[in-house]
C-alpha positions as semicolon CSV with decimal commas, in nm:
position;residue;x (nm);y (nm);z (nm)
1;X;10,424;7,873;12,707
2;X;10,469;7,621;12,440
3;X;10,101;7,558;12,394
4;X;10,046;7,940;12,307
5;X;10,027;8,077;11,910
6;X;10,323;8,244;11,754
7;X;10,329;8,534;11,489
8;X;10,613;8,597;11,263
9;X;10,581;8,899;11,112
10;X;10,828;8,963;10,852
11;X;10,866;9,334;10,687
12;X;10,904;9,424;10,325
13;X;11,179;9,488;10,064
14;X;11,392;9,766;10,220
15;X;11,156;9,847;10,546
16;X;11,224;9,754;10,902
17;X;11,084;9,607;11,172
18;X;10,916;9,933;11,299
19;X;10,711;9,895;10,999
20;X;10,551;9,594;11,142
21;X;10,526;9,716;11,529
22;X;10,201;9,836;11,560
23;X;10,043;9,475;11,436
24;X;10,284;9,301;11,659
25;X;10,160;9,501;11,958
26;X;9,781;9,470;11,884
27;X;9,856;9,055;11,854
28;X;10,066;9,100;12,165
29;X;9,747;9,280;12,346
30;X;9,556;8,983;12,245
31;X;9,768;8,693;12,421
32;X;9,976;8,570;12,086
33;X;10,351;8,578;12,097
34;X;10,519;8,763;11,851
35;X;10,835;8,786;11,662
36;X;10,974;9,052;11,386
37;X;11,312;8,919;11,220
38;X;11,502;9,191;11,080
39;X;11,579;9,100;10,722
40;X;11,899;9,142;10,530
41;X;11,721;9,335;10,280
42;X;11,619;9,624;10,589
43;X;11,748;9,917;10,545
44;X;11,912;9,875;10,890
45;X;12,155;9,635;10,694
46;X;12,205;9,901;10,407
47;X;12,585;9,845;10,390
48;X;12,546;9,489;10,350
49;X;12,212;9,460;10,178
50;X;12,377;9,510;9,829
51;X;12,550;9,219;9,869
52;X;12,283;8,961;9,973
53;X;12,043;8,774;9,743
54;X;11,663;8,669;9,779
55;X;11,778;8,360;9,892
56;X;11,966;8,538;10,205
57;X;11,639;8,721;10,260
58;X;11,459;8,433;10,293
59;X;11,739;8,279;10,520
60;X;11,707;8,543;10,752
61;X;11,326;8,532;10,749
62;X;11,383;8,100;10,862
63;X;11,606;8,202;11,133
64;X;11,316;8,395;11,292
65;X;11,059;8,087;11,207
66;X;11,276;7,860;11,384
67;X;11,325;8,070;11,677
68;X;10,996;8,118;11,737
69;X;10,891;7,743;11,678
70;X;11,109;7,694;11,981
71;X;10,900;7,903;12,168
72;X;10,530;7,816;12,042
73;X;10,332;7,480;11,961
74;X;10,195;7,637;11,666
75;X;10,332;7,960;11,430
76;X;10,086;8,201;11,188
77;X;10,337;8,329;10,942
78;X;10,243;8,733;10,827
79;X;10,419;8,918;10,572
80;X;10,400;9,248;10,459
81;X;10,481;9,315;10,061
82;X;10,773;9,127;9,981
83;X;10,753;8,975;10,316
84;X;10,474;8,819;10,229
85;X;10,635;8,620;9,942
86;X;10,861;8,467;10,203
87;X;10,527;8,407;10,425
88;X;10,387;8,227;10,105
89;X;10,694;8,044;10,052
90;X;10,746;7,919;10,405
91;X;10,360;7,781;10,334
92;X;10,473;7,550;10,144
93;X;10,798;7,406;10,278
94;X;10,681;7,444;10,719
95;X;10,458;7,297;10,900
96;X;10,265;7,627;11,008
97;X;9,924;7,740;11,118
98;X;9,842;7,948;10,871
99;X;9,966;8,246;10,663
100;X;9,850;8,622;10,660
101;X;9,971;8,790;10,328
102;X;9,939;9,134;10,285
103;X;10,004;9,377;10,003
104;X;10,189;9,098;9,848
105;X;10,361;9,260;9,492
106;X;10,263;8,970;9,237
107;X;10,236;9,266;9,014
108;X;10,450;9,549;9,147
109;X;10,312;9,885;9,054
110;X;9,962;10,057;9,036
111;X;9,997;10,316;8,753
112;X;9,634;10,436;8,776
113;X;9,707;10,530;9,168
114;X;10,015;10,689;9,047
115;X;9,863;10,918;8,794
116;X;9,595;10,981;9,039
117;X;9,855;11,086;9,307
118;X;10,086;11,285;9,043
119;X;9,759;11,507;8,927
120;X;9,690;11,567;9,284
121;X;10,016;11,692;9,344
122;X;9,987;11,916;9,049
123;X;9,664;12,065;9,190
124;X;9,808;12,121;9,556
125;X;10,165;12,228;9,445
126;X;10,334;12,009;9,706
127;X;10,480;11,745;9,481
128;X;10,495;11,491;9,780
129;X;10,397;11,224;9,596
130;X;10,621;11,287;9,290
131;X;10,938;11,355;9,523
132;X;10,821;10,982;9,692
133;X;10,819;10,818;9,345
134;X;11,131;10,934;9,243
135;X;11,288;10,834;9,566
136;X;11,135;10,467;9,529
137;X;11,271;10,434;9,155
138;X;11,621;10,531;9,258
139;X;11,693;10,376;9,612
140;X;11,750;10,002;9,539
141;X;12,052;9,890;9,301
142;X;12,012;9,674;9,013
143;X;12,129;9,381;9,168
144;X;11,895;9,407;9,475
145;X;11,572;9,492;9,196
146;X;11,693;9,170;8,984
147;X;11,686;8,975;9,308
148;X;11,333;9,126;9,410
149;X;11,167;8,976;9,081
150;X;11,348;8,656;9,141
151;X;11,153;8,649;9,437
152;X;10,813;8,708;9,302
153;X;10,880;8,443;9,008
154;X;10,931;8,217;9,244
155;X;10,680;8,281;9,462
156;X;10,439;8,242;9,160
157;X;10,532;7,914;9,070
158;X;10,483;7,763;9,436
159;X;10,156;7,945;9,530
160;X;9,910;7,600;9,441
161;X;10,142;7,427;9,663
162;X;9,982;7,660;9,945
163;X;9,748;7,415;10,152
164;X;9,746;7,563;10,485
165;X;9,452;7,852;10,618
166;X;9,533;8,181;10,457
167;X;9,404;8,524;10,475
168;X;9,479;8,770;10,166
169;X;9,441;9,164;10,257
170;X;9,478;9,409;10,000
171;X;9,503;9,817;10,000
172;X;9,322;9,958;9,707
173;X;9,547;10,296;9,694
174;X;9,892;10,160;9,754
175;X;10,083;10,235;9,443
176;X;10,354;10,017;9,463
177;X;10,124;9,685;9,442
178;X;9,867;9,628;9,200
179;X;9,537;9,521;9,351
180;X;9,517;9,271;9,125
181;X;9,810;9,079;9,302
182;X;9,537;8,988;9,591
183;X;9,316;8,808;9,368
184;X;9,550;8,670;9,128
185;X;9,676;8,475;9,510
186;X;9,327;8,391;9,606
187;X;9,282;8,190;9,255
188;X;9,626;8,020;9,284
189;X;9,623;7,897;9,626
190;X;9,468;7,556;9,689
191;X;9,388;7,629;10,069
192;X;9,049;7,511;10,173
193;X;8,997;7,789;10,398
194;X;9,108;8,135;10,224
195;X;8,972;8,455;10,274
196;X;9,049;8,790;10,046
197;X;8,978;9,124;10,148
198;X;9,016;9,449;10,026
199;X;9,065;9,795;10,254
200;X;9,051;10,141;10,133
201;X;9,420;10,221;10,251
202;X;9,680;9,992;10,371
203;X;10,076;10,110;10,361
204;X;10,391;10,059;10,505
205;X;10,358;10,244;10,786
206;X;9,999;10,086;10,922
207;X;9,982;10,418;11,181
208;X;9,863;10,613;10,952
209;X;9,625;10,399;10,775
210;X;9,266;10,464;10,828
211;X;9,183;10,103;10,788
212;X;9,441;9,975;11,075
213;X;9,196;9,897;11,356
214;X;9,003;9,690;11,119
215;X;9,283;9,551;10,950
216;X;9,420;9,439;11,292
217;X;9,077;9,284;11,460
218;X;9,010;9,099;11,095
219;X;9,346;8,913;11,121
220;X;9,283;8,839;11,546
221;X;8,983;8,686;11,403
222;X;9,130;8,477;11,107
223;X;9,386;8,357;11,338
224;X;9,097;8,233;11,612
225;X;8,862;8,108;11,289
226;X;9,206;7,854;11,251
227;X;9,200;7,775;11,602
228;X;8,805;7,692;11,603
229;X;8,845;7,506;11,334
230;X;9,139;7,298;11,514
231;X;8,904;7,195;11,756
232;X;8,605;7,125;11,541
233;X;8,395;7,450;11,605
234;X;8,268;7,543;11,214
235;X;8,208;7,885;11,290
236;X;8,293;8,097;10,967
237;X;8,390;8,418;11,106
238;X;8,520;8,630;10,802
239;X;8,326;8,594;10,447
240;X;8,592;8,417;10,191
241;X;8,604;8,708;9,940
242;X;8,532;9,100;10,087
243;X;8,570;9,464;9,983
244;X;8,583;9,671;10,280
245;X;8,179;9,623;10,448
246;X;8,049;9,469;10,156
247;X;8,100;9,190;9,902
248;X;8,349;9,232;9,615
249;X;8,222;9,122;9,267
């Protein structure tokens, strides 16, 4: 079993392993071994969350990486939101096969999308988006948010050290992450194989995303592309810079 490719899938800030479970099951169905560590910043660990810092969050993901490396010859690290920050950190410190960074919050909050969603709320009078924004802004303590920002700053400083193959995915309608974050990462990393693709909608709960089947297939193709390169097959499956099914300018 040691020869198989493993996928470490890291959830986001205040999220849970259930957020990444749909992708985990998809990759398992394609023959990959997956592992989704529960970070110390998970809502399941809410009682201890406030007493931890970003180094603790990274360490809890590291434990998952070491476990998966004991089962697999090569590991691709996949990170959602804040988990993407940790995945990028791992790309500079460990010998991983590749990295997938999804909706990584280099630039937090997309004001344009927030304004648009609030406008819809007033038109429909259901105010679900407004309630969601209020909950998001009050859910975490000052200490937790400060540590989150520290992790963002740490990641920005090491992006140029990312040299392994990378797939960067960004949802254009995600209100928590400005879509410009993806382009920032794409330009900063030093990988000789890097793919940036935008999707109409990617969110924390992948099961409700309109693009998730396409998205999962793209991740699978990216991993297979790395395998082909490793085996000396130069077959470019994914264009390096895409918006949905067309070229992004």
